[in-house]
C-alpha positions in Angstrom: 136.8 64.8 84.0 139.5 62.0 83.6 138.3 59.6 80.9 138.2 56.6 82.9 135.4 58.1 85.0 133.2 57.8 81.9 130.8 55.4 82.0 130.1 53.5 78.8 125.9 53.3 77.8 124.8 49.6 78.7 123.8 47.9 76.1 122.0 44.7 77.8 118.0 45.4 78.8 118.8 47.5 81.1 115.5 49.8 82.8 115.1 53.2 81.0 115.9 55.2 84.4 119.7 53.9 84.1 119.5 54.6 80.5 118.9 58.6 81.4 121.5 58.3 84.3 124.3 56.6 81.7 123.3 59.7 79.5 124.1 62.3 82.1 127.5 60.3 83.5 128.7 61.2 79.3 127.7 64.8 79.3 129.7 65.2 82.6 133.0 63.5 79.9 132.3 66.4 78.0 132.1 69.4 80.7 135.6 71.4 79.8 138.4 71.8 82.3 139.3 75.3 81.0 134.8 76.9 82.3 134.6 78.0 85.7 132.4 76.7 88.2 129.4 78.1 87.2 129.5 77.5 83.5 130.7 73.7 84.3 127.1 73.9 86.3 125.4 75.2 83.3 126.5 73.0 81.4 125.9 70.0 83.3 122.3 70.8 83.9 121.6 72.5 80.1 122.8 69.1 78.8 121.2 66.8 81.8 118.2 65.0 80.0 114.4 65.3 81.7 111.4 66.1 80.4 108.2 66.0 82.3 107.8 62.7 84.3 111.1 62.1 83.7 113.4 64.3 85.9 115.9 62.0 87.3 119.0 62.5 85.9 118.4 66.6 86.6 116.8 65.5 90.4 119.8 63.7 90.9 122.8 66.6 90.0 120.1 68.9 92.0 120.3 66.6 95.2 124.4 65.7 95.0 124.8 69.5 95.2 121.9 70.5 97.6 123.2 67.9 100.5 126.6 69.2 101.8 124.7 72.8 101.8 121.1 71.8 103.2 120.1 71.4 107.2 118.0 68.6 105.3 116.0 67.1 101.9 112.7 65.8 101.5 110.7 65.4 98.4 107.0 65.5 97.6 104.7 62.7 96.4 106.2 63.7 92.4 109.8 63.6 93.1 110.2 67.6 93.6 113.1 68.3 95.9 113.3 70.6 98.7 116.2 71.6 100.2 116.1 73.6 103.8 118.5 75.7 105.7 117.2 77.5 108.7 114.4 76.5 111.1 113.7 79.7 112.6 111.6 83.0 110.7 109.3 83.3 108.1 109.0 80.4 105.6 110.2 81.6 102.1 110.2 79.4 99.3 112.7 79.7 96.4 111.7 77.3 93.5 112.9 76.1 90.0 111.7 73.5 88.0 113.8 70.4 86.6 111.7 69.7 83.7 112.4 70.7 80.1 110.2 70.4 76.8 109.9 66.9 75.2 108.2 64.3 74.5 106.9 59.9 74.6 107.0 57.3 71.7 103.5 57.2 71.1 103.4 54.6 68.3 105.9 52.7 66.5 104.5 52.0 62.8 105.0 48.7 61.0 107.8 50.4 59.0 109.6 51.3 61.8 108.8 55.0 62.2 107.5 56.6 65.7 105.4 59.3 66.3 104.9 61.3 69.3 102.6 62.5 72.0 104.7 66.1 72.9 105.4 67.7 76.6 105.0 70.8 76.7 104.3 73.8 74.6 105.8 73.1 71.3 105.4 75.6 68.5 105.0 73.1 65.1 107.8 75.0 63.6 110.6 73.9 66.4 109.8 70.1 65.8 110.8 69.7 62.1 113.9 68.4 60.6 115.3 68.1 64.3 118.1 65.6 65.6 116.5 64.0 69.1 117.5 61.2 71.8 114.9 58.7 72.6 115.7 57.2 75.7 115.2 53.5 75.8 115.8 50.5 77.8 119.1 49.4 76.0 120.0 53.0 75.7 120.0 56.6 74.1 118.7 56.3 70.5 119.2 58.8 68.3 116.6 59.9 65.7 115.3 63.0 63.5 111.8 64.3 62.7 111.0 63.9 59.2 110.7 66.5 57.1 108.9 66.6 53.2 112.0 66.5 50.7 111.7 69.5 48.8 112.3 67.6 45.5 108.3 66.7 46.1 106.8 69.9 47.0 104.3 71.5 44.8 105.6 75.1 44.3 102.2 76.5 46.3 103.4 74.5 49.1 106.8 75.7 49.3 106.2 78.3 51.6 103.7 76.6 54.2 104.4 74.7 57.0 103.3 71.1 55.9 104.7 68.8 58.9 102.5 69.9 61.6 103.0 68.0 64.9 100.0 65.6 64.0 102.4 64.7 61.1 106.0 64.4 62.6 107.0 60.9 62.8 110.8 60.0 64.1 113.6 58.0 61.9 115.8 56.2 63.7 116.6 53.9 60.7 114.8 51.0 61.3 113.4 49.2 59.2 110.1 47.8 60.6 109.1 47.9 63.8 110.8 44.6 65.1 113.9 46.2 64.5 112.5 49.5 66.7 112.0 47.2 69.2 115.3 45.2 69.2 116.6 49.0 69.9 115.1 48.9 73.3 111.9 51.1 71.7 108.7 51.1 73.4 105.9 53.5 73.7 106.0 55.6 76.5 109.8 56.1 76.3 111.2 60.3 76.8 112.0 62.0 74.2 114.5 65.0 74.4 116.0 67.5 71.6 119.9 66.6 70.9 121.6 69.5 71.7 124.7 70.3 73.6 126.0 73.1 75.5 128.3 75.8 73.8 129.7 78.8 75.0 129.2 81.4 71.9 132.4 82.2 69.8 134.0 83.5 73.1 131.3 85.4 74.2 129.5 86.0 77.3 126.1 84.5 75.7 125.9 80.5 76.4 123.8 78.4 74.0 121.8 75.3 75.0 119.0 73.6 75.7 116.4 73.6 78.9 117.0 77.1 79.9 113.8 76.8 80.6 114.1 76.3 84.0 117.7 74.8 84.0 118.7 78.2 84.9 116.5 78.6 87.5 118.0 75.4 89.4 121.8 76.6 88.9 120.6 80.1 90.6 119.0 77.5 93.1 122.2 76.2 94.1 124.5 79.2 93.5 122.7 80.8 96.4 122.0 78.0 98.4 126.1 77.8 98.6 126.0 81.8 99.9 123.7 81.1 102.9 125.5 78.2 104.0 128.2 80.3 104.7 126.5 83.3 106.5 123.2 83.9 108.2 119.6 84.8 107.0 117.1 85.7 108.6 114.5 83.3 107.5 113.8 79.4 107.1 115.1 79.0 103.3 113.1 76.0 101.8 114.5 75.6 97.8 112.3 73.9 95.7 113.1 72.0 92.0 110.0 70.9 90.8 108.9 68.8 88.7 106.2 68.3 85.6 106.1 72.8 85.0 105.6 72.4 81.8 102.1 69.9 81.4 100.9 71.9 84.0 102.4 73.6 87.1 102.3 70.4 89.0 104.8 70.0 90.7 104.8 73.6 92.3 101.5 72.2 93.3 102.1 70.2 95.5 106.0 71.0 97.0 104.2 73.8 98.1 101.4 72.2 100.2 105.0 70.5 101.7 106.6 73.8 102.4 103.4 76.1 103.4 105.3 78.7 102.3 104.8 83.1 103.7 106.9 84.1 100.4 107.7 82.7 97.5 110.1 83.6 94.3 110.2 81.5 91.3 112.9 81.2 89.1 112.6 81.2 85.3 113.3 81.8 81.6 112.8 85.3 80.5 111.6 86.2 76.8 113.7 89.0 75.1 112.6 91.2 72.8 116.1 91.9 70.9 115.7 89.4 67.8 113.8 89.8 64.4 110.1 90.5 64.4 109.4 91.1 67.9 106.8 93.9 68.8 107.4 96.1 71.8 104.3 94.8 73.5 104.8 91.1 72.6 108.3 91.3 75.3 110.4 93.8 77.1 113.8 91.9 78.4 117.1 91.8 76.0 120.1 89.7 76.5 122.4 91.4 78.4 120.3 94.1 80.0 120.4 92.3 83.5 117.5 90.2 85.5 113.8 90.6 85.0 110.8 90.5 86.8 107.1 89.6 86.0 104.9 92.4 86.3 101.7 90.0 84.7 102.0 86.8 83.2 98.4 84.7 81.9 98.9 82.6 85.3 99.5 85.2 88.2 99.9 88.8 89.5 102.8 89.4 91.9 102.3 90.4 95.1 102.9 94.6 94.5 104.8 95.3 97.5 107.4 92.6 97.5 108.0 94.2 93.7 108.5 97.5 95.2 111.0 95.6 97.6 113.0 94.1 94.6 112.7 97.6 93.0 114.4 98.5 96.1 117.0 95.8 96.9 117.8 96.7 92.8 118.9 99.7 93.0 120.9 99.9 96.3 122.6 97.1 94.4 122.9 99.0 91.4 121.9 95.9 89.2 119.8 96.7 86.1 116.0 95.3 86.6 114.2 94.7 83.4 110.0 94.8 83.8 108.1 92.4 81.6 104.7 91.4 80.7 104.2 88.4 79.0 100.2 87.3 77.9 101.5 83.4 76.9 103.4 82.5 79.4 102.2 80.5 83.3 105.5 79.7 85.4 105.0 78.3 88.8 104.5 81.4 90.7 101.0 80.8 89.8 101.0 77.6 92.1 102.8 79.0 95.6 100.6 82.5 95.4 97.5 80.1 96.0 99.0 78.1 98.6 98.9 78.8 102.7 96.2 80.9 102.3 98.0 83.3 99.7 102.3 83.7 99.9 103.7 86.9 99.0 104.8 85.5 95.2 107.3 87.3 92.5 108.9 85.8 89.5 112.2 86.7 88.9 113.5 85.7 85.1 116.8 85.1 83.5 116.4 86.9 79.9 116.3 84.4 77.4 116.3 83.7 73.2 114.6 81.2 71.3 112.9 79.3 74.5 110.6 76.3 73.8 112.9 75.4 70.7 116.1 72.9 70.5 118.5 76.3 71.4 118.2 78.8 73.5 120.4 81.6 74.6 121.2 83.2 77.6 123.6 85.6 79.2 126.0 85.3 81.6 125.8 88.6 83.3 122.4 88.4 83.7 122.9 84.8 85.5 125.4 86.4 87.7 123.1 89.7 88.2 119.8 87.3 88.9 121.9 85.5 91.9 123.1 89.0 93.4 119.4 90.6 93.2 118.0 87.2 94.7 120.8 86.6 97.5 120.0 91.0 98.0 115.9 89.7 98.7 116.2 87.1 100.6 118.6 89.0 103.0 115.6 91.7 103.4 112.7 89.2 104.3 112.7 89.1 107.9 109.6 88.9 110.3 108.6 92.2 110.2 108.7 92.9 106.4 107.1 89.7 105.6 104.2 91.0 107.8 104.3 93.8 105.8 104.0 91.9 102.2 101.3 89.5 103.5 99.2 92.7 105.4 96.5 94.2 103.2 94.1 95.4 106.1 93.0 99.0 105.2 95.2 102.1 106.4 94.0 104.9 108.5 
């Protein structure tokens, strides 16, 4: 993108939505022209701000790219985007959520610090001594979460996590509450991690925030691009949903609109290939191919659909990693409860360090997940979908 097209951040009093969109525009200026189209898309989505309830910048990206590929677009009442391809055959819902872990400004203290209401399942240890961006009415405001000074910590506290979420505060450089307000800060303003997309040292591994679930959003766009050029035996409903991180809310309302026969949720998987993870805790590895959930604490997948996915992966020589995670919930749980029971699975892109400021995905895993999903959708004709939904006892 040429420098002349990069908009400067507004400094006047504007709505927070304008600030969010300005932040995305700034991110566009940073996309390296040497990257391929997929890497550019992943950077754009990862860098975009979008905590639960404030998904506008991500929704703008999705709508701009969905529109030329879709027969039509619609929205649910919470802000999820639903793009449709085709008007005959089984109703297939492909889902990814736009929101990321974030926070809200809870309170401005008299001495100019901010407290936060966390949005989503943060670990306390992921909150301390980090950089954040507050999306205020006058534009983005940089912040850091305070850390107890090492020179003040007694010996017995040096190996303890002292700064729990209830004790976390944001330092924005304000001397008092009035200075904070003059920066455009008020309670309820959204807060996101201050993290930038990076290709790790020439490898196929991509570092960034919000892979949960911007990686799924990118897959939706790549799959839409494929089926915009070729036939498919079904009606495809691509749902970019909201507020997953605070209770799978957008998936519920979007599924009410779609009324799917079949659901495929796309998510960030959990890897075991880092120090300290036990084999029973996670099964995926980075670079090992796409994953499929056999169990998580929010849903059990349709077993026939799992078998069809395994078959499709074998036919295409795609390694498929089978995952069971106890502490995990995803949009598939709401999709499978819709329309009297939709046959649903969740496919994942293995991801290191989910629910933190910095996550890592592998490009090969991403590409093979797109390939697997295209192959799977191509098999979902009326006969196959009827079989997935048929629970009548055999002879």
